[in-house]
Legacy VTK file of the C-alpha trace (Angstrom):
# vtk DataFile Version 3.0
C-alpha trace
ASCII
DATASET POLYDATA
POINTS 342 float
-47.245 98.522 -55.106
-45.730 95.157 -55.465
-46.218 92.414 -53.091
-43.256 90.818 -51.311
-43.251 87.790 -53.635
-42.172 85.448 -50.761
-44.155 82.620 -52.243
-43.916 83.293 -55.905
-43.756 85.948 -58.440
-44.556 89.696 -56.858
-47.905 91.042 -58.173
-48.759 94.597 -58.607
-51.502 95.559 -55.993
-53.455 98.591 -57.326
-54.022 101.140 -54.314
-56.423 103.811 -54.580
-56.328 107.198 -53.164
-59.096 106.196 -50.934
-57.219 103.105 -49.855
-54.140 104.970 -48.795
-56.197 107.736 -47.018
-58.002 105.062 -44.872
-55.068 103.448 -44.002
-53.379 106.693 -42.776
-56.533 107.406 -40.794
-56.338 104.052 -39.191
-52.643 104.947 -38.043
-53.697 108.436 -36.977
-56.395 106.596 -34.465
-54.462 103.818 -33.404
-51.105 105.182 -32.843
-52.216 108.708 -31.863
-50.147 110.566 -34.140
-49.980 114.073 -33.641
-48.742 117.256 -35.443
-45.710 117.538 -33.110
-44.218 114.254 -33.962
-41.058 113.653 -35.534
-40.723 110.182 -37.450
-37.503 108.987 -38.641
-37.901 106.906 -42.033
-35.382 104.042 -42.016
-37.253 102.006 -44.429
-37.696 102.518 -48.147
-40.646 104.486 -49.371
-41.289 101.700 -52.080
-42.355 99.430 -49.307
-45.889 99.780 -48.403
-45.666 99.811 -44.740
-43.127 102.899 -45.036
-45.463 104.599 -47.369
-48.890 103.844 -45.929
-48.009 103.624 -42.418
-45.172 105.812 -41.869
-44.871 108.766 -44.447
-48.674 109.405 -45.419
-50.212 109.615 -41.716
-47.410 111.923 -40.835
-48.135 114.327 -43.825
-51.755 113.886 -43.037
-51.172 115.356 -39.492
-48.603 117.802 -40.604
-46.001 116.390 -38.632
-42.080 116.010 -39.510
-40.349 113.389 -41.229
-36.525 112.728 -41.275
-35.942 110.857 -44.477
-32.976 108.300 -44.795
-31.578 106.927 -47.921
-30.903 103.663 -46.095
-30.664 101.799 -42.793
-27.404 101.968 -40.870
-27.998 101.333 -37.021
-25.246 103.969 -35.630
-26.550 106.615 -37.923
-30.267 105.729 -36.928
-29.309 106.157 -33.356
-27.443 109.496 -33.993
-30.564 110.804 -36.073
-32.735 109.998 -33.163
-30.785 112.144 -30.844
-30.165 114.920 -33.165
-33.549 115.422 -34.424
-35.352 114.500 -31.195
-37.379 111.674 -33.093
-40.474 110.547 -31.385
-41.688 107.818 -33.791
-39.723 104.951 -35.256
-40.954 101.922 -37.635
-38.916 98.988 -38.549
-38.990 95.220 -38.536
-37.343 93.038 -35.574
-33.904 92.786 -37.283
-33.636 96.619 -37.407
-34.363 96.878 -33.766
-31.970 94.026 -33.014
-29.085 95.765 -34.940
-29.643 99.002 -33.163
-29.658 97.424 -29.637
-26.598 95.411 -30.680
-24.648 98.654 -31.727
-22.060 100.091 -29.370
-23.623 103.453 -28.891
-26.998 101.942 -27.886
-26.404 102.491 -24.376
-24.946 106.229 -24.570
-27.561 107.565 -27.143
-30.263 109.693 -25.745
-33.720 108.061 -26.708
-35.778 109.983 -24.258
-37.948 111.535 -27.079
-39.061 108.117 -28.413
-42.648 107.524 -27.571
-43.891 105.535 -30.562
-42.139 102.216 -31.985
-44.009 100.320 -34.372
-42.788 96.755 -35.641
-44.064 94.537 -38.391
-43.044 91.615 -40.541
-42.961 89.192 -37.599
-43.578 89.096 -33.652
-40.902 90.979 -31.649
-38.803 88.328 -30.066
-38.638 88.532 -25.997
-34.943 89.448 -25.938
-35.747 92.628 -28.073
-38.668 93.550 -25.914
-36.211 93.359 -22.946
-33.661 95.473 -24.378
-36.006 98.248 -25.297
-37.870 97.974 -22.036
-34.694 98.397 -20.247
-34.582 101.955 -22.036
-38.207 102.441 -20.970
-39.523 101.775 -24.523
-42.296 99.545 -25.743
-43.678 98.535 -29.093
-46.730 98.647 -31.297
-46.733 95.441 -33.247
-48.925 94.547 -36.194
-49.824 92.361 -39.057
-50.688 93.558 -42.639
-50.172 92.880 -46.301
-49.560 95.076 -49.519
-53.139 94.420 -50.387
-54.606 96.299 -47.305
-52.293 99.153 -48.065
-50.981 97.510 -45.604
-52.358 97.617 -42.189
-54.823 95.118 -40.793
-54.193 94.831 -37.272
-52.362 96.478 -34.396
-51.094 95.467 -30.812
-50.662 98.464 -28.335
-47.809 98.720 -26.201
-49.896 98.293 -23.185
-50.689 94.662 -24.408
-47.285 93.739 -25.462
-46.754 91.468 -22.620
-50.183 90.542 -21.860
-50.670 89.154 -25.332
-47.144 88.234 -26.113
-46.822 86.793 -29.639
-50.261 88.422 -30.752
-50.462 90.925 -33.730
-53.303 92.552 -31.958
-56.849 93.641 -32.844
-58.178 95.001 -36.269
-57.304 98.688 -36.815
-60.190 101.064 -36.362
-61.624 101.139 -39.914
-60.647 97.466 -40.898
-62.220 93.898 -40.164
-60.634 90.667 -39.620
-62.082 87.099 -39.604
-60.614 83.613 -39.545
-62.343 80.975 -41.870
-62.038 77.195 -42.234
-61.159 75.216 -45.491
-64.924 75.642 -46.452
-65.025 79.362 -45.988
-66.960 79.137 -42.844
-66.223 81.413 -39.903
-63.800 79.317 -37.606
-64.533 78.928 -33.811
-62.136 81.151 -31.476
-58.743 79.580 -31.065
-58.947 77.321 -34.280
-56.271 78.123 -36.767
-57.487 79.047 -40.230
-57.200 81.489 -43.187
-57.151 85.134 -42.421
-59.444 87.341 -44.157
-59.603 91.055 -44.281
-62.229 93.754 -45.418
-62.256 97.364 -45.154
-61.978 100.643 -47.229
-58.260 99.979 -47.101
-58.169 96.879 -48.918
-57.276 97.021 -52.552
-59.431 96.610 -55.606
-57.103 93.963 -57.474
-53.983 93.306 -58.992
-52.622 95.174 -62.007
-53.345 93.358 -65.276
-54.191 89.967 -63.394
-57.900 89.589 -63.479
-57.859 85.715 -62.677
-55.426 86.353 -59.555
-57.966 89.213 -58.521
-60.917 86.991 -58.690
-59.192 84.247 -56.636
-58.129 86.567 -54.036
-61.686 87.708 -52.982
-64.776 85.695 -51.532
-68.176 86.074 -52.808
-69.080 88.722 -50.092
-65.937 90.658 -50.792
-63.334 89.699 -48.290
-59.767 89.449 -49.421
-58.225 85.941 -48.668
-54.696 86.725 -47.374
-53.037 83.359 -47.866
-52.060 83.597 -44.302
-53.007 81.081 -41.272
-53.962 82.479 -37.848
-56.050 82.266 -34.835
-58.056 84.434 -32.733
-58.185 84.136 -28.943
-61.001 84.545 -26.728
-60.641 88.342 -26.512
-60.328 88.577 -30.520
-56.692 89.061 -30.578
-54.995 87.705 -33.829
-52.075 85.242 -33.754
-50.332 84.439 -36.940
-49.408 80.868 -37.725
-47.833 81.319 -41.039
-48.451 81.206 -44.690
-50.830 78.493 -45.918
-48.177 77.428 -48.659
-45.539 77.414 -45.822
-47.408 74.902 -43.618
-45.717 71.545 -43.050
-47.587 68.446 -43.231
-45.433 65.700 -41.648
-46.968 62.379 -40.807
-50.445 63.787 -41.472
-49.760 66.498 -38.576
-49.946 70.202 -39.533
-46.647 72.208 -38.452
-46.742 75.919 -38.469
-43.159 77.359 -39.082
-43.976 80.667 -37.228
-44.420 78.621 -33.940
-41.078 77.038 -34.273
-39.452 80.227 -35.509
-40.434 82.352 -32.603
-39.103 79.758 -29.939
-35.886 79.549 -31.990
-35.782 83.146 -31.907
-35.813 83.273 -28.017
-32.638 81.204 -27.707
-29.595 83.136 -26.895
-27.299 83.857 -29.628
-29.754 83.266 -32.449
-30.448 86.335 -34.609
-32.786 84.964 -37.189
-34.560 81.894 -37.851
-36.465 80.401 -40.615
-38.096 76.787 -40.885
-39.120 75.111 -44.015
-40.457 71.519 -44.903
-38.083 69.273 -46.651
-39.272 66.188 -48.682
-38.992 63.015 -46.705
-39.700 59.331 -47.799
-41.218 58.293 -44.419
-43.018 61.375 -43.171
-43.996 63.088 -46.470
-41.971 66.238 -45.327
-40.060 67.196 -42.176
-39.164 70.647 -40.761
-35.778 72.117 -41.095
-34.518 75.182 -39.290
-32.006 77.494 -40.878
-30.742 80.092 -38.554
-28.286 82.927 -38.234
-26.245 83.466 -34.920
-24.489 86.262 -33.250
-20.688 86.557 -33.802
-18.731 85.038 -30.847
-22.049 83.065 -29.769
-21.652 79.628 -28.713
-24.304 77.903 -30.717
-24.408 74.741 -32.572
-27.248 72.393 -34.154
-27.076 69.947 -31.185
-27.546 72.445 -28.568
-30.262 74.244 -30.550
-32.318 71.036 -31.103
-31.730 70.291 -27.105
-33.019 73.782 -26.212
-36.248 73.197 -28.232
-36.849 69.797 -26.904
-39.554 70.143 -24.150
-40.745 73.419 -25.392
-42.550 72.257 -28.390
-44.060 68.593 -29.294
-41.730 66.316 -30.437
-42.962 65.777 -33.891
-42.495 69.443 -34.430
-38.793 69.279 -33.597
-36.746 70.300 -36.649
-34.785 67.134 -38.145
-31.946 69.391 -38.940
-30.589 72.700 -38.008
-28.519 74.594 -40.400
-26.570 77.614 -39.562
-25.898 80.071 -42.282
-24.123 83.497 -42.285
-27.404 85.415 -43.695
-30.998 84.725 -44.569
-32.275 85.608 -47.899
-34.729 88.514 -47.401
-36.974 90.913 -49.322
-36.570 94.737 -49.253
-39.189 94.833 -46.564
-37.239 92.145 -44.237
-39.375 89.162 -44.962
-37.269 85.969 -45.391
-37.517 84.452 -48.908
-38.233 80.794 -47.922
-38.685 79.865 -51.709
-34.845 80.603 -51.798
-34.259 78.300 -48.977
-36.447 75.462 -49.983
-34.530 75.666 -53.369
-31.204 75.510 -51.537
-31.940 72.832 -48.808
-35.273 71.227 -49.948
-33.988 68.868 -52.644
LINES 1 343
342 0 1 2 3 4 5 6 7 8 9 10 11 12 13 14 15 16 17 18 19 20 21 22 23 24 25 26 27 28 29 30 31 32 33 34 35 36 37 38 39 40 41 42 43 44 45 46 47 48 49 50 51 52 53 54 55 56 57 58 59 60 61 62 63 64 65 66 67 68 69 70 71 72 73 74 75 76 77 78 79 80 81 82 83 84 85 86 87 88 89 90 91 92 93 94 95 96 97 98 99 100 101 102 103 104 105 106 107 108 109 110 111 112 113 114 115 116 117 118 119 120 121 122 123 124 125 126 127 128 129 130 131 132 133 134 135 136 137 138 139 140 141 142 143 144 145 146 147 148 149 150 151 152 153 154 155 156 157 158 159 160 161 162 163 164 165 166 167 168 169 170 171 172 173 174 175 176 177 178 179 180 181 182 183 184 185 186 187 188 189 190 191 192 193 194 195 196 197 198 199 200 201 202 203 204 205 206 207 208 209 210 211 212 213 214 215 216 217 218 219 220 221 222 223 224 225 226 227 228 229 230 231 232 233 234 235 236 237 238 239 240 241 242 243 244 245 246 247 248 249 250 251 252 253 254 255 256 257 258 259 260 261 262 263 264 265 266 267 268 269 270 271 272 273 274 275 276 277 278 279 280 281 282 283 284 285 286 287 288 289 290 291 292 293 294 295 296 297 298 299 300 301 302 303 304 305 306 307 308 309 310 311 312 313 314 315 316 317 318 319 320 321 322 323 324 325 326 327 328 329 330 331 332 333 334 335 336 337 338 339 340 341
Protein backbone atom coordinates (compact mmCIF):
# COMPACT_ATOMS: atom_id res chain seq x y z
CA UNK A 1 0.00 0.00 0.00
CA UNK A 2 1.37 3.41 -0.94
CA UNK A 3 1.82 6.23 1.54
CA UNK A 4 -0.08 9.50 1.05
CA UNK A 5 3.01 11.30 -0.20
CA UNK A 6 1.96 14.56 1.46
CA UNK A 7 5.57 15.57 2.18
CA UNK A 8 7.27 14.00 -0.82
CA UNK A 9 7.12 11.06 -3.19
CA UNK A 10 4.81 8.23 -2.10
CA UNK A 11 6.55 5.05 -0.91
CA UNK A 12 5.28 1.49 -1.11
CA UNK A 13 4.75 0.12 2.40
CA UNK A 14 4.97 -3.68 2.51
CA UNK A 15 2.11 -4.93 4.69
CA UNK A 16 2.19 -8.58 5.72
CA UNK A 17 -0.83 -10.80 6.32
CA UNK A 18 0.10 -10.57 9.99
CA UNK A 19 0.09 -6.75 9.94
CA UNK A 20 -3.39 -6.66 8.43
CA UNK A 21 -4.72 -9.37 10.75
CA UNK A 22 -3.54 -7.53 13.86
CA UNK A 23 -4.96 -4.17 12.75
CA UNK A 24 -8.28 -5.91 12.08
CA UNK A 25 -8.18 -7.41 15.59
CA UNK A 26 -7.46 -3.95 17.02
CA UNK A 27 -10.61 -2.67 15.32
CA UNK A 28 -12.74 -5.60 16.45
CA UNK A 29 -11.66 -4.99 20.06
CA UNK A 30 -11.68 -1.19 20.18
CA UNK A 31 -14.72 -0.56 17.96
CA UNK A 32 -16.72 -3.57 19.19
CA UNK A 33 -17.46 -4.84 15.67
CA UNK A 34 -20.02 -7.66 15.65
CA UNK A 35 -21.40 -10.02 13.00
CA UNK A 36 -24.70 -8.13 12.75
CA UNK A 37 -23.01 -4.86 11.73
CA UNK A 38 -23.61 -3.33 8.30
CA UNK A 39 -20.72 -1.15 7.11
CA UNK A 40 -21.06 1.41 4.31
CA UNK A 41 -17.74 1.72 2.49
CA UNK A 42 -17.57 5.22 1.00
CA UNK A 43 -13.77 5.42 0.81
CA UNK A 44 -11.66 3.64 -1.85
CA UNK A 45 -10.19 0.28 -0.84
CA UNK A 46 -6.79 1.31 -2.22
CA UNK A 47 -6.60 3.55 0.85
CA UNK A 48 -5.19 1.63 3.79
CA UNK A 49 -7.73 2.90 6.34
CA UNK A 50 -10.64 1.71 4.21
CA UNK A 51 -9.02 -1.69 3.74
CA UNK A 52 -7.31 -2.32 7.07
CA UNK A 53 -9.83 -0.68 9.41
CA UNK A 54 -12.97 -0.92 7.31
CA UNK A 55 -13.27 -3.95 5.07
CA UNK A 56 -11.01 -6.48 6.80
CA UNK A 57 -12.43 -6.24 10.35
CA UNK A 58 -15.93 -6.55 8.90
CA UNK A 59 -14.91 -9.65 6.93
CA UNK A 60 -13.18 -11.08 10.00
CA UNK A 61 -16.47 -10.88 11.95
CA UNK A 62 -18.63 -12.08 9.07
CA UNK A 63 -20.55 -8.81 9.04
CA UNK A 64 -22.04 -7.05 5.99
CA UNK A 65 -20.39 -4.53 3.68
CA UNK A 66 -22.12 -2.15 1.30
CA UNK A 67 -19.48 -1.26 -1.29
CA UNK A 68 -19.68 2.07 -3.10
CA UNK A 69 -17.75 3.10 -6.22
CA UNK A 70 -17.28 6.60 -4.85
CA UNK A 71 -18.59 9.13 -2.38
CA UNK A 72 -21.57 11.36 -3.03
CA UNK A 73 -23.22 12.72 0.13
CA UNK A 74 -26.83 12.35 -1.00
CA UNK A 75 -26.32 8.78 -2.14
CA UNK A 76 -24.47 7.93 1.07
CA UNK A 77 -27.43 9.17 3.10
CA UNK A 78 -29.87 7.13 1.02
CA UNK A 79 -27.73 3.99 1.36
CA UNK A 80 -27.60 4.38 5.14
CA UNK A 81 -31.38 4.43 5.27
CA UNK A 82 -31.90 1.71 2.66
CA UNK A 83 -29.46 -0.84 4.08
CA UNK A 84 -29.91 0.04 7.76
CA UNK A 85 -26.21 0.85 8.03
CA UNK A 86 -24.63 0.60 11.50
CA UNK A 87 -21.00 1.54 10.68
CA UNK A 88 -19.50 4.39 8.68
CA UNK A 89 -15.90 5.60 8.29
CA UNK A 90 -14.70 8.82 6.74
CA UNK A 91 -12.75 12.04 7.11
CA UNK A 92 -14.10 15.36 8.46
CA UNK A 93 -14.83 16.63 4.95
CA UNK A 94 -17.09 13.69 4.07
CA UNK A 95 -19.03 14.04 7.31
CA UNK A 96 -19.40 17.79 6.75
CA UNK A 97 -20.71 17.28 3.21
CA UNK A 98 -23.32 14.84 4.49
CA UNK A 99 -24.45 17.21 7.24
CA UNK A 100 -24.72 20.06 4.72
CA UNK A 101 -26.83 18.01 2.27
CA UNK A 102 -30.51 18.95 1.89
CA UNK A 103 -31.56 15.38 2.81
CA UNK A 104 -29.62 15.36 6.08
CA UNK A 105 -32.54 16.26 8.35
CA UNK A 106 -35.02 13.90 6.70
CA UNK A 107 -32.80 10.79 6.44
CA UNK A 108 -33.36 7.99 8.96
CA UNK A 109 -30.01 7.57 10.72
CA UNK A 110 -31.36 5.61 13.67
CA UNK A 111 -29.34 2.46 12.94
CA UNK A 112 -25.97 4.26 12.88
CA UNK A 113 -24.04 3.46 16.02
CA UNK A 114 -20.39 3.38 14.99
CA UNK A 115 -18.87 6.39 13.26
CA UNK A 116 -15.10 6.55 12.87
CA UNK A 117 -13.16 9.53 11.59
CA UNK A 118 -9.49 9.94 10.72
CA UNK A 119 -7.21 12.25 8.79
CA UNK A 120 -7.60 15.15 11.22
CA UNK A 121 -9.52 16.09 14.37
CA UNK A 122 -13.27 16.52 13.94
CA UNK A 123 -14.17 20.24 14.20
CA UNK A 124 -16.71 21.18 16.87
CA UNK A 125 -19.29 22.27 14.29
CA UNK A 126 -19.35 18.73 12.85
CA UNK A 127 -19.54 17.18 16.31
CA UNK A 128 -22.46 19.48 17.05
CA UNK A 129 -24.33 18.57 13.85
CA UNK A 130 -24.04 14.84 14.51
CA UNK A 131 -24.74 15.05 18.23
CA UNK A 132 -27.99 16.82 17.41
CA UNK A 133 -28.90 13.62 15.56
CA UNK A 134 -27.80 11.47 18.51
CA UNK A 135 -24.52 10.43 16.87
CA UNK A 136 -20.93 10.61 18.09
CA UNK A 137 -17.53 9.71 16.70
CA UNK A 138 -14.59 7.47 17.35
CA UNK A 139 -11.55 9.42 16.20
CA UNK A 140 -8.08 8.10 15.59
CA UNK A 141 -4.56 8.50 14.29
CA UNK A 142 -2.51 6.26 12.09
CA UNK A 143 -0.35 5.89 9.01
CA UNK A 144 0.05 3.45 6.14
CA UNK A 145 3.07 1.92 7.86
CA UNK A 146 0.87 0.86 10.81
CA UNK A 147 -1.75 -0.75 8.57
CA UNK A 148 -2.87 2.02 9.56
CA UNK A 149 -4.31 2.27 13.11
CA UNK A 150 -2.18 3.57 15.98
CA UNK A 151 -4.63 5.24 18.38
CA UNK A 152 -8.38 5.57 18.94
CA UNK A 153 -10.55 8.01 20.90
CA UNK A 154 -13.89 6.45 21.93
CA UNK A 155 -17.13 8.44 21.56
CA UNK A 156 -17.47 8.65 25.35
CA UNK A 157 -14.32 10.80 25.47
CA UNK A 158 -14.98 12.97 22.42
CA UNK A 159 -15.87 16.05 24.44
CA UNK A 160 -13.72 15.43 27.51
CA UNK A 161 -10.63 15.01 25.31
CA UNK A 162 -11.66 17.19 22.37
CA UNK A 163 -8.77 17.58 19.95
CA UNK A 164 -7.17 14.30 21.02
CA UNK A 165 -6.79 11.22 18.81
CA UNK A 166 -7.00 8.93 21.81
CA UNK A 167 -5.08 6.08 23.36
CA UNK A 168 -3.03 3.38 21.60
CA UNK A 169 -5.02 0.54 20.05
CA UNK A 170 -5.18 -2.62 22.15
CA UNK A 171 -2.25 -4.41 20.49
CA UNK A 172 -0.22 -1.27 19.65
CA UNK A 173 2.18 0.99 21.53
CA UNK A 174 2.87 4.71 21.10
CA UNK A 175 5.57 6.89 22.63
CA UNK A 176 6.86 10.47 22.26
CA UNK A 177 10.59 11.10 21.96
CA UNK A 178 12.75 14.22 21.93
CA UNK A 179 15.34 15.15 19.29
CA UNK A 180 17.83 12.78 20.96
CA UNK A 181 15.48 9.79 20.89
CA UNK A 182 14.79 9.84 24.64
CA UNK A 183 11.23 9.60 25.96
CA UNK A 184 9.76 13.08 26.26
CA UNK A 185 7.94 14.15 29.46
CA UNK A 186 4.13 14.19 29.38
CA UNK A 187 2.88 17.38 27.80
CA UNK A 188 6.05 17.94 25.76
CA UNK A 189 5.85 17.94 21.96
CA UNK A 190 8.11 15.41 20.27
CA UNK A 191 8.15 12.83 17.51
CA UNK A 192 5.51 10.09 17.65
CA UNK A 193 6.90 6.56 17.46
CA UNK A 194 4.79 3.42 17.05
CA UNK A 195 5.42 -0.28 17.72
CA UNK A 196 3.31 -3.42 17.51
CA UNK A 197 2.45 -6.39 15.29
CA UNK A 198 0.51 -4.10 12.92
CA UNK A 199 3.65 -2.08 12.06
CA UNK A 200 5.12 -2.89 8.63
CA UNK A 201 8.56 -4.47 8.03
CA UNK A 202 9.73 -1.83 5.54
CA UNK A 203 9.38 0.02 2.24
CA UNK A 204 9.37 -1.85 -1.04
CA UNK A 205 12.74 -1.61 -2.77
CA UNK A 206 13.96 1.20 -0.47
CA UNK A 207 16.40 -0.29 2.07
CA UNK A 208 17.88 3.09 3.06
CA UNK A 209 14.43 4.59 3.71
CA UNK A 210 13.50 1.49 5.71
CA UNK A 211 16.62 1.76 7.86
CA UNK A 212 15.93 5.45 8.52
CA UNK A 213 12.32 4.72 9.47
CA UNK A 214 13.15 2.55 12.51
CA UNK A 215 14.95 3.15 15.78
CA UNK A 216 17.63 0.80 17.08
CA UNK A 217 15.04 -0.83 19.36
CA UNK A 218 12.53 -1.37 16.55
CA UNK A 219 10.07 1.53 16.88
CA UNK A 220 8.73 3.20 13.73
CA UNK A 221 9.55 6.88 13.39
CA UNK A 222 6.31 8.44 12.19
CA UNK A 223 7.68 11.85 11.21
CA UNK A 224 4.71 13.34 13.08
CA UNK A 225 4.85 15.61 16.09
CA UNK A 226 2.57 15.15 19.09
CA UNK A 227 2.25 15.13 22.85
CA UNK A 228 0.70 12.91 25.49
CA UNK A 229 -1.40 14.47 28.23
CA UNK A 230 -1.35 13.39 31.86
CA UNK A 231 -3.77 10.53 31.10
CA UNK A 232 -1.78 9.25 28.12
CA UNK A 233 -4.07 10.65 25.41
CA UNK A 234 -2.31 11.67 22.21
CA UNK A 235 -2.62 15.12 20.60
CA UNK A 236 -1.20 15.72 17.12
CA UNK A 237 0.89 18.83 16.42
CA UNK A 238 1.62 18.10 12.74
CA UNK A 239 4.34 16.78 10.50
CA UNK A 240 7.94 17.53 11.43
CA UNK A 241 8.49 18.84 7.90
CA UNK A 242 5.45 21.13 8.25
CA UNK A 243 6.58 22.79 11.49
CA UNK A 244 7.14 26.53 11.02
CA UNK A 245 10.07 28.22 12.78
CA UNK A 246 9.35 31.95 12.88
CA UNK A 247 11.80 34.20 14.70
CA UNK A 248 13.09 31.18 16.61
CA UNK A 249 9.59 30.16 17.78
CA UNK A 250 8.04 26.82 16.81
CA UNK A 251 4.59 27.10 15.25
CA UNK A 252 2.57 23.91 14.77
CA UNK A 253 0.14 24.28 11.83
CA UNK A 254 -2.41 21.84 13.26
CA UNK A 255 -3.11 24.19 16.18
CA UNK A 256 -3.96 27.04 13.81
CA UNK A 257 -5.94 24.78 11.48
CA UNK A 258 -8.12 23.53 14.31
CA UNK A 259 -8.93 27.07 15.43
CA UNK A 260 -9.63 28.18 11.85
CA UNK A 261 -11.93 25.21 11.30
CA UNK A 262 -14.13 26.37 14.18
CA UNK A 263 -14.88 29.71 12.52
CA UNK A 264 -18.35 29.87 11.04
CA UNK A 265 -18.25 29.61 7.26
CA UNK A 266 -14.81 27.97 7.01
CA UNK A 267 -15.01 24.52 5.41
CA UNK A 268 -11.30 23.70 5.15
CA UNK A 269 -7.99 25.11 6.37
CA UNK A 270 -4.29 24.50 5.79
CA UNK A 271 -1.39 26.47 7.28
CA UNK A 272 2.00 26.60 5.59
CA UNK A 273 5.30 28.33 6.22
CA UNK A 274 6.34 31.00 3.70
CA UNK A 275 9.90 32.42 3.55
CA UNK A 276 10.30 35.84 5.18
CA UNK A 277 13.41 38.04 5.22
CA UNK A 278 12.88 39.22 8.79
CA UNK A 279 11.50 36.13 10.57
CA UNK A 280 12.93 33.32 8.46
CA UNK A 281 9.43 32.08 7.67
CA UNK A 282 5.91 33.10 8.62
CA UNK A 283 2.59 31.23 8.67
CA UNK A 284 0.04 31.68 5.89
CA UNK A 285 -3.45 30.24 6.12
CA UNK A 286 -5.14 28.85 3.01
CA UNK A 287 -8.87 28.27 3.54
CA UNK A 288 -12.06 27.32 1.75
CA UNK A 289 -15.40 28.82 2.74
CA UNK A 290 -19.02 27.78 2.46
CA UNK A 291 -21.03 29.19 -0.44
CA UNK A 292 -22.78 32.35 0.63
CA UNK A 293 -20.75 32.73 3.82
CA UNK A 294 -19.64 36.23 4.73
CA UNK A 295 -15.96 35.57 5.27
CA UNK A 296 -12.96 37.67 4.32
CA UNK A 297 -9.29 37.64 5.25
CA UNK A 298 -9.54 40.57 7.69
CA UNK A 299 -12.43 39.02 9.60
CA UNK A 300 -10.62 35.67 9.85
CA UNK A 301 -7.50 37.28 11.30
CA UNK A 302 -9.62 39.29 13.72
CA UNK A 303 -11.39 36.16 14.97
CA UNK A 304 -8.05 34.42 15.53
CA UNK A 305 -6.63 37.29 17.57
CA UNK A 306 -6.93 36.45 21.25
CA UNK A 307 -7.43 32.72 20.63
CA UNK A 308 -3.80 31.98 19.79
CA UNK A 309 -0.50 33.70 20.59
CA UNK A 310 0.08 36.74 18.40
CA UNK A 311 3.32 35.38 16.93
CA UNK A 312 1.29 32.43 15.59
CA UNK A 313 -1.23 34.61 13.75
CA UNK A 314 -1.07 34.00 10.00
CA UNK A 315 0.54 36.91 8.22
CA UNK A 316 -1.81 36.34 5.33
CA UNK A 317 -5.08 34.48 4.80
CA UNK A 318 -5.80 33.23 1.28
CA UNK A 319 -9.29 32.05 0.29
CA UNK A 320 -9.33 29.41 -2.45
CA UNK A 321 -12.06 27.42 -4.16
CA UNK A 322 -10.56 24.05 -3.23
CA UNK A 323 -7.64 22.63 -1.24
CA UNK A 324 -5.49 20.05 -3.07
CA UNK A 325 -6.02 16.69 -1.41
CA UNK A 326 -4.84 13.10 -1.67
CA UNK A 327 -7.30 10.26 -2.31
CA UNK A 328 -7.51 9.79 1.47
CA UNK A 329 -8.52 13.42 2.03
CA UNK A 330 -5.21 14.78 3.35
CA UNK A 331 -4.17 18.22 2.17
CA UNK A 332 -1.18 18.29 -0.18
CA UNK A 333 0.80 21.03 1.56
CA UNK A 334 3.71 20.63 -0.83
CA UNK A 335 1.36 21.83 -3.59
CA UNK A 336 0.35 24.83 -1.50
CA UNK A 337 3.95 25.69 -0.70
CA UNK A 338 4.81 25.47 -4.41
CA UNK A 339 1.91 27.82 -5.20
CA UNK A 340 2.22 30.37 -2.41
CA UNK A 341 5.63 29.84 -0.84
CA UNK A 342 7.86 31.46 -3.43
